[in-house]
N, C-alpha and C positions, 0 to 999 in steps of 0.2 A: 429052571434055568439056572445055571451056576453063576456065581458072582464073576468067574473069569470070563464068561462069553458076555456078560453085561459090560465089564471093562472093555473088551474088544470093540463091541458095537459102539459104545459111547466114545471111545477113542477115535473112531472112524468119524463119528458125528462132529466131534470137536475140530478134528483136522479139516473136515468139509467145510465147517464155519469159517475157519481161517483162510482157506483156499478161496472160498467165494468172496470174502471181504478183500482179498488181494487181486480179484478179478480172474482167477483161474477156475472158470466156470465148469469146463469139462472135467478137470480134476476133482472138483468139489462134487459133481454128480457122481462120479465113480465112487468117491468114498462114502457117499449117502447110500448108494446101491449096496455096497459091501455092509454098511452098518444095518441096513434093513434085511439083508439076507440073513445076518446073524441074529437079529432081534427085530421081528416083524412089528411089535407094538411100540417101538420107540418113537412116541408122539413128536418130540422136538425134531427128529430127522424128517418125519412126514411134512411138518409144517416148514421146515426150511426148504425142502424138495418143492413144495408148493410155492414157496416165494420165488424160487429160481425159475420154475417153469413158467409161472406168471409173468415174471419180468421179461422172459424170452417169448412171450405171446402164446404159450402152450396152455390156454386157459382150461380146456377140457381135461387134461391130465392134472393140471393144478388143482381143479375141483375134485377129481378122483381122490388125490392125496389128503385134502381136508375132510372128505367124507370118510375116508378110511380112519382118520383120527377120531371122527365122531363114533364109529362102530367100535373102535378099541376103547374109548372112554366109557361107552354105555355097557360094555360087557361087565359081567360079575367076574372079577379076578382078584387073586390075592395080592396084596400090597407087595411091591418089589423094591428092593434097594435100587434107587435111580442115582446115578452120578452126575446129573446136570443140576445146574443151579436152580434155586426156587424161581428165578425169573424166567426160566425156560420150561417151566411146567405149566401147562394149559389146561383151563378148565373147560367143560363143555360150552359154556357161555362165550368164552373167548374164541373157540374153534369155530362155533356158529356164527360170531360176528365177522370172522376173517372169511368164512365161506360166503356170507351175505355180500360183503365187500367185493369179493371175487365175482360172484354172479353179477352184481351191478356192473363191474368192468366189463364182463363178458357182453351183457346186454348193450352197453355203450358202444362197444366195438362192432356190433352187428347192425347198428343203425347207419 
């Protein structure tokens, strides 16, 4: 993948973050879908999408996004230049913890 594609996908991700923080959920979701269409393995975009879906009660799809993160992280792949900050890079452990928290939330809502 070229650096130009990475730049575009990550630009959409950063725009989605700003939109979400300002309460523009639908616009944020649209930007995240664009980011992931360009670069399917952009983990921070999957995590943010999961957070938005979870906040809106769509726990099933939120769980799918975090599960996708685990699949991406566990794959053997070449290191790529990522333009997100270090604090936005997630380890397998961090993603697993988020997934566990989400599953607890799902279980609490089923009761």
